[in-house]
CHARMM-style PDB file with segment names, atoms N, HN, CA, C and O in Angstrom:
ATOM      1  N   MET     1       6.104  37.010 -32.733  1.00  0.00      PROA
ATOM      2  CA  MET     1       5.198  37.111 -31.612  1.00  0.00      PROA
ATOM      3  C   MET     1       6.033  37.139 -30.329  1.00  0.00      PROA
ATOM      4  O   MET     1       6.785  36.201 -30.061  1.00  0.00      PROA
ATOM      5  N   GLU     2       5.908  38.180 -29.556  1.00  0.00      PROA
ATOM      6  HN  GLU     2       5.297  38.941 -29.774  1.00  0.00      PROA
ATOM      7  CA  GLU     2       6.675  38.340 -28.330  1.00  0.00      PROA
ATOM      8  C   GLU     2       5.886  37.813 -27.140  1.00  0.00      PROA
ATOM      9  O   GLU     2       4.664  37.948 -27.077  1.00  0.00      PROA
ATOM     10  N   SER     3       6.605  37.209 -26.199  1.00  0.00      PROA
ATOM     11  HN  SER     3       7.597  37.099 -26.251  1.00  0.00      PROA
ATOM     12  CA  SER     3       5.940  36.744 -24.988  1.00  0.00      PROA
ATOM     13  C   SER     3       6.465  37.547 -23.805  1.00  0.00      PROA
ATOM     14  O   SER     3       7.664  37.801 -23.693  1.00  0.00      PROA
ATOM     15  N   ASN     4       5.573  37.930 -22.950  1.00  0.00      PROA
ATOM     16  HN  ASN     4       4.599  37.723 -23.041  1.00  0.00      PROA
ATOM     17  CA  ASN     4       5.933  38.703 -21.775  1.00  0.00      PROA
ATOM     18  C   ASN     4       5.992  37.750 -20.580  1.00  0.00      PROA
ATOM     19  O   ASN     4       4.960  37.327 -20.059  1.00  0.00      PROA
ATOM     20  N   THR     5       7.214  37.418 -20.153  1.00  0.00      PROA
ATOM     21  HN  THR     5       8.052  37.761 -20.576  1.00  0.00      PROA
ATOM     22  CA  THR     5       7.361  36.447 -19.065  1.00  0.00      PROA
ATOM     23  C   THR     5       6.823  36.980 -17.742  1.00  0.00      PROA
ATOM     24  O   THR     5       6.377  36.203 -16.898  1.00  0.00      PROA
ATOM     25  N   GLY     6       6.859  38.282 -17.555  1.00  0.00      PROA
ATOM     26  HN  GLY     6       7.221  38.914 -18.241  1.00  0.00      PROA
ATOM     27  CA  GLY     6       6.312  38.860 -16.330  1.00  0.00      PROA
ATOM     28  C   GLY     6       4.818  38.635 -16.225  1.00  0.00      PROA
ATOM     29  O   GLY     6       4.311  38.323 -15.148  1.00  0.00      PROA
ATOM     30  N   THR     7       4.119  38.787 -17.314  1.00  0.00      PROA
ATOM     31  HN  THR     7       4.532  39.041 -18.189  1.00  0.00      PROA
ATOM     32  CA  THR     7       2.677  38.566 -17.324  1.00  0.00      PROA
ATOM     33  C   THR     7       2.358  37.096 -17.081  1.00  0.00      PROA
ATOM     34  O   THR     7       1.441  36.766 -16.330  1.00  0.00      PROA
ATOM     35  N   LYS     8       3.129  36.211 -17.727  1.00  0.00      PROA
ATOM     36  HN  LYS     8       3.875  36.479 -18.337  1.00  0.00      PROA
ATOM     37  CA  LYS     8       2.905  34.777 -17.534  1.00  0.00      PROA
ATOM     38  C   LYS     8       3.178  34.382 -16.088  1.00  0.00      PROA
ATOM     39  O   LYS     8       2.398  33.638 -15.493  1.00  0.00      PROA
ATOM     40  N   ALA     9       4.275  34.870 -15.518  1.00  0.00      PROA
ATOM     41  HN  ALA     9       4.908  35.474 -16.001  1.00  0.00      PROA
ATOM     42  CA  ALA     9       4.616  34.544 -14.130  1.00  0.00      PROA
ATOM     43  C   ALA     9       3.560  35.084 -13.176  1.00  0.00      PROA
ATOM     44  O   ALA     9       3.193  34.408 -12.214  1.00  0.00      PROA
ATOM     45  N   GLY    10       3.075  36.276 -13.427  1.00  0.00      PROA
ATOM     46  HN  GLY    10       3.373  36.825 -14.208  1.00  0.00      PROA
ATOM     47  CA  GLY    10       2.038  36.864 -12.584  1.00  0.00      PROA
ATOM     48  C   GLY    10       0.735  36.089 -12.660  1.00  0.00      PROA
ATOM     49  O   GLY    10       0.059  35.892 -11.651  1.00  0.00      PROA
ATOM     50  N   THR    11       0.389  35.652 -13.854  1.00  0.00      PROA
ATOM     51  HN  THR    11       0.939  35.812 -14.675  1.00  0.00      PROA
ATOM     52  CA  THR    11      -0.836  34.872 -14.029  1.00  0.00      PROA
ATOM     53  C   THR    11      -0.733  33.532 -13.315  1.00  0.00      PROA
ATOM     54  O   THR    11      -1.657  33.134 -12.605  1.00  0.00      PROA
ATOM     55  N   VAL    12       0.385  32.834 -13.498  1.00  0.00      PROA
ATOM     56  HN  VAL    12       1.135  33.157 -14.074  1.00  0.00      PROA
ATOM     57  CA  VAL    12       0.584  31.538 -12.846  1.00  0.00      PROA
ATOM     58  C   VAL    12       0.626  31.709 -11.325  1.00  0.00      PROA
ATOM     59  O   VAL    12       0.010  30.934 -10.594  1.00  0.00      PROA
ATOM     60  N   GLY    13       1.348  32.716 -10.855  1.00  0.00      PROA
ATOM     61  HN  GLY    13       1.848  33.346 -11.449  1.00  0.00      PROA
ATOM     62  CA  GLY    13       1.434  32.964  -9.421  1.00  0.00      PROA
ATOM     63  C   GLY    13       0.085  33.292  -8.809  1.00  0.00      PROA
ATOM     64  O   GLY    13      -0.260  32.782  -7.743  1.00  0.00      PROA
ATOM     65  N   GLY    14      -0.667  34.128  -9.470  1.00  0.00      PROA
ATOM     66  HN  GLY    14      -0.388  34.542 -10.337  1.00  0.00      PROA
ATOM     67  CA  GLY    14      -2.004  34.482  -8.980  1.00  0.00      PROA
ATOM     68  C   GLY    14      -2.932  33.284  -8.958  1.00  0.00      PROA
ATOM     69  O   GLY    14      -3.711  33.114  -8.019  1.00  0.00      PROA
ATOM     70  N   THR    15      -2.855  32.458  -9.984  1.00  0.00      PROA
ATOM     71  HN  THR    15      -2.223  32.596 -10.747  1.00  0.00      PROA
ATOM     72  CA  THR    15      -3.688  31.259 -10.029  1.00  0.00      PROA
ATOM     73  C   THR    15      -3.333  30.311  -8.892  1.00  0.00      PROA
ATOM     74  O   THR    15      -4.221  29.783  -8.224  1.00  0.00      PROA
ATOM     75  N   LEU    16      -2.040  30.090  -8.668  1.00  0.00      PROA
ATOM     76  HN  LEU    16      -1.318  30.519  -9.211  1.00  0.00      PROA
ATOM     77  CA  LEU    16      -1.608  29.194  -7.590  1.00  0.00      PROA
ATOM     78  C   LEU    16      -1.998  29.728  -6.217  1.00  0.00      PROA
ATOM     79  O   LEU    16      -2.431  28.963  -5.355  1.00  0.00      PROA
ATOM     80  N   LEU    17      -1.849  31.020  -6.007  1.00  0.00      PROA
ATOM     81  HN  LEU    17      -1.496  31.641  -6.707  1.00  0.00      PROA
ATOM     82  CA  LEU    17      -2.239  31.601  -4.721  1.00  0.00      PROA
ATOM     83  C   LEU    17      -3.740  31.500  -4.487  1.00  0.00      PROA
ATOM     84  O   LEU    17      -4.177  31.257  -3.363  1.00  0.00      PROA
ATOM     85  N   THR    18      -4.520  31.682  -5.526  1.00  0.00      PROA
ATOM     86  HN  THR    18      -4.165  31.879  -6.440  1.00  0.00      PROA
ATOM     87  CA  THR    18      -5.968  31.553  -5.407  1.00  0.00      PROA
ATOM     88  C   THR    18      -6.354  30.124  -5.062  1.00  0.00      PROA
ATOM     89  O   THR    18      -7.227  29.893  -4.226  1.00  0.00      PROA
ATOM     90  N   ILE    19      -5.699  29.164  -5.710  1.00  0.00      PROA
ATOM     91  HN  ILE    19      -4.989  29.352  -6.389  1.00  0.00      PROA
ATOM     92  CA  ILE    19      -5.974  27.755  -5.418  1.00  0.00      PROA
ATOM     93  C   ILE    19      -5.593  27.440  -3.976  1.00  0.00      PROA
ATOM     94  O   ILE    19      -6.359  26.796  -3.260  1.00  0.00      PROA
ATOM     95  N   CYS    20      -4.416  27.888  -3.546  1.00  0.00      PROA
ATOM     96  HN  CYS    20      -3.793  28.411  -4.128  1.00  0.00      PROA
ATOM     97  CA  CYS    20      -3.964  27.630  -2.175  1.00  0.00      PROA
ATOM     98  C   CYS    20      -4.891  28.266  -1.141  1.00  0.00      PROA
ATOM     99  O   CYS    20      -5.127  27.685  -0.081  1.00  0.00      PROA
ATOM    100  N   TYR    21      -5.405  29.425  -1.435  1.00  0.00      PROA
ATOM    101  HN  TYR    21      -5.213  29.896  -2.295  1.00  0.00      PROA
ATOM    102  CA  TYR    21      -6.300  30.120  -0.521  1.00  0.00      PROA
ATOM    103  C   TYR    21      -7.627  29.371  -0.371  1.00  0.00      PROA
ATOM    104  O   TYR    21      -8.208  29.350   0.714  1.00  0.00      PROA
ATOM    105  N   ASN    22      -8.103  28.763  -1.446  1.00  0.00      PROA
ATOM    106  HN  ASN    22      -7.631  28.781  -2.328  1.00  0.00      PROA
ATOM    107  CA  ASN    22      -9.405  28.108  -1.437  1.00  0.00      PROA
ATOM    108  C   ASN    22      -9.367  26.657  -0.965  1.00  0.00      PROA
ATOM    109  O   ASN    22     -10.422  26.059  -0.754  1.00  0.00      PROA
ATOM    110  N   ILE    23      -8.186  26.080  -0.793  1.00  0.00      PROA
ATOM    111  HN  ILE    23      -7.329  26.566  -0.964  1.00  0.00      PROA
ATOM    112  CA  ILE    23      -8.076  24.702  -0.319  1.00  0.00      PROA
ATOM    113  C   ILE    23      -8.008  24.720   1.199  1.00  0.00      PROA
ATOM    114  O   ILE    23      -7.181  25.425   1.778  1.00  0.00      PROA
ATOM    115  N   HSD    24      -8.869  23.951   1.843  1.00  0.00      PROA
ATOM    116  HN  HSD    24      -9.540  23.378   1.372  1.00  0.00      PROA
ATOM    117  CA  HSD    24      -8.916  23.880   3.292  1.00  0.00      PROA
ATOM    118  C   HSD    24      -8.045  22.734   3.786  1.00  0.00      PROA
ATOM    119  O   HSD    24      -7.809  21.771   3.056  1.00  0.00      PROA
ATOM    120  N   SER    25      -7.572  22.832   5.007  1.00  0.00      PROA
ATOM    121  HN  SER    25      -7.764  23.614   5.601  1.00  0.00      PROA
ATOM    122  CA  SER    25      -6.676  21.811   5.553  1.00  0.00      PROA
ATOM    123  C   SER    25      -7.364  20.450   5.652  1.00  0.00      PROA
ATOM    124  O   SER    25      -6.702  19.420   5.522  1.00  0.00      PROA
ATOM    125  N   GLU    26      -8.678  20.426   5.880  1.00  0.00      PROA
ATOM    126  HN  GLU    26      -9.215  21.263   5.985  1.00  0.00      PROA
ATOM    127  CA  GLU    26      -9.391  19.149   5.927  1.00  0.00      PROA
ATOM    128  C   GLU    26      -9.335  18.450   4.576  1.00  0.00      PROA
ATOM    129  O   GLU    26      -9.191  17.230   4.502  1.00  0.00      PROA
ATOM    130  N   ASP    27      -9.450  19.237   3.504  1.00  0.00      PROA
ATOM    131  HN  ASP    27      -9.567  20.229   3.564  1.00  0.00      PROA
ATOM    132  CA  ASP    27      -9.390  18.665   2.164  1.00  0.00      PROA
ATOM    133  C   ASP    27      -8.019  18.074   1.881  1.00  0.00      PROA
ATOM    134  O   ASP    27      -7.913  17.015   1.263  1.00  0.00      PROA
ATOM    135  N   VAL    28      -6.978  18.747   2.328  1.00  0.00      PROA
ATOM    136  HN  VAL    28      -7.065  19.607   2.830  1.00  0.00      PROA
ATOM    137  CA  VAL    28      -5.623  18.253   2.120  1.00  0.00      PROA
ATOM    138  C   VAL    28      -5.419  16.958   2.890  1.00  0.00      PROA
ATOM    139  O   VAL    28      -4.861  16.000   2.354  1.00  0.00      PROA
ATOM    140  N   ALA    29      -5.864  16.919   4.141  1.00  0.00      PROA
ATOM    141  HN  ALA    29      -6.316  17.698   4.576  1.00  0.00      PROA
ATOM    142  CA  ALA    29      -5.720  15.714   4.956  1.00  0.00      PROA
ATOM    143  C   ALA    29      -6.510  14.556   4.354  1.00  0.00      PROA
ATOM    144  O   ALA    29      -6.019  13.428   4.303  1.00  0.00      PROA
ATOM    145  N   LYS    30      -7.731  14.830   3.897  1.00  0.00      PROA
ATOM    146  HN  LYS    30      -8.130  15.746   3.938  1.00  0.00      PROA
ATOM    147  CA  LYS    30      -8.548  13.788   3.290  1.00  0.00      PROA
ATOM    148  C   LYS    30      -7.885  13.260   2.017  1.00  0.00      PROA
ATOM    149  O   LYS    30      -7.899  12.056   1.760  1.00  0.00      PROA
ATOM    150  N   THR    31      -7.312  14.152   1.231  1.00  0.00      PROA
ATOM    151  HN  THR    31      -7.301  15.130   1.439  1.00  0.00      PROA
ATOM    152  CA  THR    31      -6.638  13.750   0.001  1.00  0.00      PROA
ATOM    153  C   THR    31      -5.428  12.876   0.296  1.00  0.00      PROA
ATOM    154  O   THR    31      -5.187  11.890  -0.400  1.00  0.00      PROA
ATOM    155  N   ILE    32      -4.670  13.230   1.319  1.00  0.00      PROA
ATOM    156  HN  ILE    32      -4.865  14.031   1.885  1.00  0.00      PROA
ATOM    157  CA  ILE    32      -3.492  12.443   1.691  1.00  0.00      PROA
ATOM    158  C   ILE    32      -3.905  11.047   2.148  1.00  0.00      PROA
ATOM    159  O   ILE    32      -3.287  10.056   1.760  1.00  0.00      PROA
ATOM    160  N   VAL    33      -4.947  10.969   2.971  1.00  0.00      PROA
ATOM    161  HN  VAL    33      -5.449  11.775   3.287  1.00  0.00      PROA
ATOM    162  CA  VAL    33      -5.418   9.668   3.453  1.00  0.00      PROA
ATOM    163  C   VAL    33      -5.931   8.815   2.293  1.00  0.00      PROA
ATOM    164  O   VAL    33      -5.603   7.632   2.201  1.00  0.00      PROA
ATOM    165  N   LEU    34      -6.726   9.403   1.417  1.00  0.00      PROA
ATOM    166  HN  LEU    34      -6.993  10.364   1.491  1.00  0.00      PROA
ATOM    167  CA  LEU    34      -7.260   8.645   0.288  1.00  0.00      PROA
ATOM    168  C   LEU    34      -6.166   8.202  -0.672  1.00  0.00      PROA
ATOM    169  O   LEU    34      -6.244   7.109  -1.235  1.00  0.00      PROA
ATOM    170  N   ALA    35      -5.150   9.031  -0.867  1.00  0.00      PROA
ATOM    171  HN  ALA    35      -5.087   9.918  -0.410  1.00  0.00      PROA
ATOM    172  CA  ALA    35      -4.030   8.642  -1.721  1.00  0.00      PROA
ATOM    173  C   ALA    35      -3.263   7.479  -1.109  1.00  0.00      PROA
ATOM    174  O   ALA    35      -2.842   6.568  -1.822  1.00  0.00      PROA
ATOM    175  N   GLY    36      -3.079   7.504   0.196  1.00  0.00      PROA
ATOM    176  HN  GLY    36      -3.421   8.244   0.776  1.00  0.00      PROA
ATOM    177  CA  GLY    36      -2.410   6.400   0.881  1.00  0.00      PROA
ATOM    178  C   GLY    36      -3.194   5.106   0.766  1.00  0.00      PROA
ATOM    179  O   GLY    36      -2.623   4.051   0.487  1.00  0.00      PROA
ATOM    180  N   ILE    37      -4.497   5.183   0.982  1.00  0.00      PROA
ATOM    181  HN  ILE    37      -4.960   6.040   1.209  1.00  0.00      PROA
ATOM    182  CA  ILE    37      -5.349   4.000   0.853  1.00  0.00      PROA
ATOM    183  C   ILE    37      -5.305   3.470  -0.577  1.00  0.00      PROA
ATOM    184  O   ILE    37      -5.216   2.261  -0.790  1.00  0.00      PROA
ATOM    185  N   GLY    38      -5.367   4.350  -1.532  1.00  0.00      PROA
ATOM    186  HN  GLY    38      -5.440   5.333  -1.359  1.00  0.00      PROA
ATOM    187  CA  GLY    38      -5.307   3.930  -2.935  1.00  0.00      PROA
ATOM    188  C   GLY    38      -3.996   3.247  -3.273  1.00  0.00      PROA
ATOM    189  O   GLY    38      -3.983   2.260  -4.008  1.00  0.00      PROA
ATOM    190  N   ALA    39      -2.897   3.756  -2.747  1.00  0.00      PROA
ATOM    191  HN  ALA    39      -2.907   4.558  -2.149  1.00  0.00      PROA
ATOM    192  CA  ALA    39      -1.591   3.149  -3.001  1.00  0.00      PROA
ATOM    193  C   ALA    39      -1.502   1.759  -2.387  1.00  0.00      PROA
ATOM    194  O   ALA    39      -0.986   0.832  -3.013  1.00  0.00      PROA
ATOM    195  N   VAL    40      -2.004   1.612  -1.162  1.00  0.00      PROA
ATOM    196  HN  VAL    40      -2.424   2.364  -0.654  1.00  0.00      PROA
ATOM    197  CA  VAL    40      -1.970   0.303  -0.495  1.00  0.00      PROA
ATOM    198  C   VAL    40      -2.840  -0.704  -1.247  1.00  0.00      PROA
ATOM    199  O   VAL    40      -2.420  -1.839  -1.474  1.00  0.00      PROA
ATOM    200  N   VAL    41      -4.035  -0.301  -1.628  1.00  0.00      PROA
ATOM    201  HN  VAL    41      -4.377   0.621  -1.444  1.00  0.00      PROA
ATOM    202  CA  VAL    41      -4.929  -1.194  -2.368  1.00  0.00      PROA
ATOM    203  C   VAL    41      -4.305  -1.587  -3.704  1.00  0.00      PROA
ATOM    204  O   VAL    41      -4.367  -2.754  -4.093  1.00  0.00      PROA
ATOM    205  N   SER    42      -3.722  -0.653  -4.393  1.00  0.00      PROA
ATOM    206  HN  SER    42      -3.672   0.295  -4.077  1.00  0.00      PROA
ATOM    207  CA  SER    42      -3.071  -0.946  -5.665  1.00  0.00      PROA
ATOM    208  C   SER    42      -1.933  -1.943  -5.483  1.00  0.00      PROA
ATOM    209  O   SER    42      -1.782  -2.863  -6.286  1.00  0.00      PROA
ATOM    210  N   PHE    43      -1.136  -1.770  -4.441  1.00  0.00      PROA
ATOM    211  HN  PHE    43      -1.258  -1.022  -3.788  1.00  0.00      PROA
ATOM    212  CA  PHE    43      -0.023  -2.669  -4.168  1.00  0.00      PROA
ATOM    213  C   PHE    43      -0.516  -4.075  -3.853  1.00  0.00      PROA
ATOM    214  O   PHE    43       0.027  -5.054  -4.364  1.00  0.00      PROA
ATOM    215  N   VAL    44      -1.543  -4.179  -3.014  1.00  0.00      PROA
ATOM    216  HN  VAL    44      -1.984  -3.383  -2.599  1.00  0.00      PROA
ATOM    217  CA  VAL    44      -2.077  -5.482  -2.632  1.00  0.00      PROA
ATOM    218  C   VAL    44      -2.677  -6.195  -3.844  1.00  0.00      PROA
ATOM    219  O   VAL    44      -2.466  -7.395  -4.021  1.00  0.00      PROA
ATOM    220  N   VAL    45      -3.416  -5.474  -4.670  1.00  0.00      PROA
ATOM    221  HN  VAL    45      -3.588  -4.500  -4.526  1.00  0.00      PROA
ATOM    222  CA  VAL    45      -4.011  -6.079  -5.858  1.00  0.00      PROA
ATOM    223  C   VAL    45      -2.928  -6.551  -6.819  1.00  0.00      PROA
ATOM    224  O   VAL    45      -3.056  -7.623  -7.410  1.00  0.00      PROA
ATOM    225  N   SER    46      -1.864  -5.771  -6.987  1.00  0.00      PROA
ATOM    226  HN  SER    46      -1.760  -4.900  -6.507  1.00  0.00      PROA
ATOM    227  CA  SER    46      -0.794  -6.196  -7.887  1.00  0.00      PROA
ATOM    228  C   SER    46      -0.094  -7.447  -7.356  1.00  0.00      PROA
ATOM    229  O   SER    46       0.265  -8.326  -8.140  1.00  0.00      PROA
ATOM    230  N   LEU    47       0.106  -7.542  -6.046  1.00  0.00      PROA
ATOM    231  HN  LEU    47      -0.186  -6.828  -5.410  1.00  0.00      PROA
ATOM    232  CA  LEU    47       0.690  -8.758  -5.471  1.00  0.00      PROA
ATOM    233  C   LEU    47      -0.241  -9.955  -5.657  1.00  0.00      PROA
ATOM    234  O   LEU    47       0.210 -11.052  -5.988  1.00  0.00      PROA
ATOM    235  N   LEU    48      -1.527  -9.746  -5.446  1.00  0.00      PROA
ATOM    236  HN  LEU    48      -1.894  -8.856  -5.177  1.00  0.00      PROA
ATOM    237  CA  LEU    48      -2.502 -10.817  -5.624  1.00  0.00      PROA
ATOM    238  C   LEU    48      -2.522 -11.307  -7.074  1.00  0.00      PROA
ATOM    239  O   LEU    48      -2.529 -12.513  -7.322  1.00  0.00      PROA
ATOM    240  N   LEU    49      -2.530 -10.391  -8.015  1.00  0.00      PROA
ATOM    241  HN  LEU    49      -2.524  -9.411  -7.814  1.00  0.00      PROA
ATOM    242  CA  LEU    49      -2.527 -10.779  -9.428  1.00  0.00      PROA
ATOM    243  C   LEU    49      -1.244 -11.498  -9.801  1.00  0.00      PROA
ATOM    244  O   LEU    49      -1.273 -12.462 -10.565  1.00  0.00      PROA
ATOM    245  N   LYS    50      -0.128 -11.043  -9.273  1.00  0.00      PROA
ATOM    246  HN  LYS    50      -0.105 -10.260  -8.651  1.00  0.00      PROA
ATOM    247  CA  LYS    50       1.157 -11.698  -9.538  1.00  0.00      PROA
ATOM    248  C   LYS    50       1.128 -13.138  -9.040  1.00  0.00      PROA
ATOM    249  O   LYS    50       1.592 -14.049  -9.726  1.00  0.00      PROA
ATOM    250  N   THR    51       0.582 -13.337  -7.844  1.00  0.00      PROA
ATOM    251  HN  THR    51       0.206 -12.597  -7.287  1.00  0.00      PROA
ATOM    252  CA  THR    51       0.485 -14.682  -7.274  1.00  0.00      PROA
ATOM    253  C   THR    51      -0.460 -15.554  -8.100  1.00  0.00      PROA
ATOM    254  O   THR    51      -0.164 -16.720  -8.361  1.00  0.00      PROA
ATOM    255  N   LEU    52      -1.583 -14.994  -8.505  1.00  0.00      PROA
ATOM    256  HN  LEU    52      -1.824 -14.046  -8.293  1.00  0.00      PROA
ATOM    257  CA  LEU    52      -2.538 -15.757  -9.309  1.00  0.00      PROA
ATOM    258  C   LEU    52      -1.941 -16.152 -10.661  1.00  0.00      PROA
ATOM    259  O   LEU    52      -2.137 -17.278 -11.118  1.00  0.00      PROA
ATOM    260  N   PHE    53      -1.226 -15.246 -11.292  1.00  0.00      PROA
ATOM    261  HN  PHE    53      -1.067 -14.332 -10.920  1.00  0.00      PROA
ATOM    262  CA  PHE    53      -0.612 -15.569 -12.585  1.00  0.00      PROA
ATOM    263  C   PHE    53       0.446 -16.659 -12.439  1.00  0.00      PROA
ATOM    264  O   PHE    53       0.563 -17.529 -13.301  1.00  0.00      PROA
ATOM    265  N   LYS    54       1.218 -16.615 -11.351  1.00  0.00      PROA
ATOM    266  HN  LYS    54       1.123 -15.907 -10.650  1.00  0.00      PROA
ATOM    267  CA  LYS    54       2.201 -17.662 -11.105  1.00  0.00      PROA
ATOM    268  C   LYS    54       1.529 -19.011 -10.892  1.00  0.00      PROA
ATOM    269  O   LYS    54       2.010 -20.041 -11.363  1.00  0.00      PROA
ATOM    270  N   HSD    55       0.401 -18.987 -10.168  1.00  0.00      PROA
ATOM    271  HN  HSD    55       0.010 -18.150  -9.785  1.00  0.00      PROA
ATOM    272  CA  HSD    55      -0.323 -20.216  -9.864  1.00  0.00      PROA
ATOM    273  C   HSD    55      -0.891 -20.844 -11.141  1.00  0.00      PROA
ATOM    274  O   HSD    55      -0.783 -22.055 -11.333  1.00  0.00      PROA
ATOM    275  N   PHE    56      -1.485 -20.043 -12.000  1.00  0.00      PROA
ATOM    276  HN  PHE    56      -1.572 -19.059 -11.844  1.00  0.00      PROA
ATOM    277  CA  PHE    56      -2.115 -20.575 -13.223  1.00  0.00      PROA
ATOM    278  C   PHE    56      -1.092 -20.877 -14.313  1.00  0.00      PROA
ATOM    279  O   PHE    56      -1.400 -21.613 -15.250  1.00  0.00      PROA
ATOM    280  N   LYS    57       0.100 -20.335 -14.216  1.00  0.00      PROA
ATOM    281  HN  LYS    57       0.351 -19.737 -13.455  1.00  0.00      PROA
ATOM    282  CA  LYS    57       1.138 -20.561 -15.202  1.00  0.00      PROA
ATOM    283  C   LYS    57       1.735 -21.972 -15.064  1.00  0.00      PROA
ATOM    284  O   LYS    57       2.204 -22.556 -16.041  1.00  0.00      PROA
ATOM    285  N   LYS    58       1.710 -22.499 -13.856  1.00  0.00      PROA
ATOM    286  HN  LYS    58       1.329 -22.025 -13.062  1.00  0.00      PROA
ATOM    287  CA  LYS    58       2.296 -23.822 -13.599  1.00  0.00      PROA
ATOM    288  C   LYS    58       1.566 -24.922 -14.260  1.00  0.00      PROA
ATOM    289  OT1 LYS    58       1.949 -26.084 -14.128  1.00  0.00      PROA
TER     290      LYS     58
END
């Protein structure tokens, strides 16, 4: 079975360009802000759990 790398590259490139064309800058900014908030919340919760486990371990 032969694979045509040109066809695969064209398909992937076309798909990526279509996705990039349909994504609006507001969506990108909202995604960045939400990802940042999620990272901060995750970090704070992990610190809180670490502290609680240390407290109950004693």
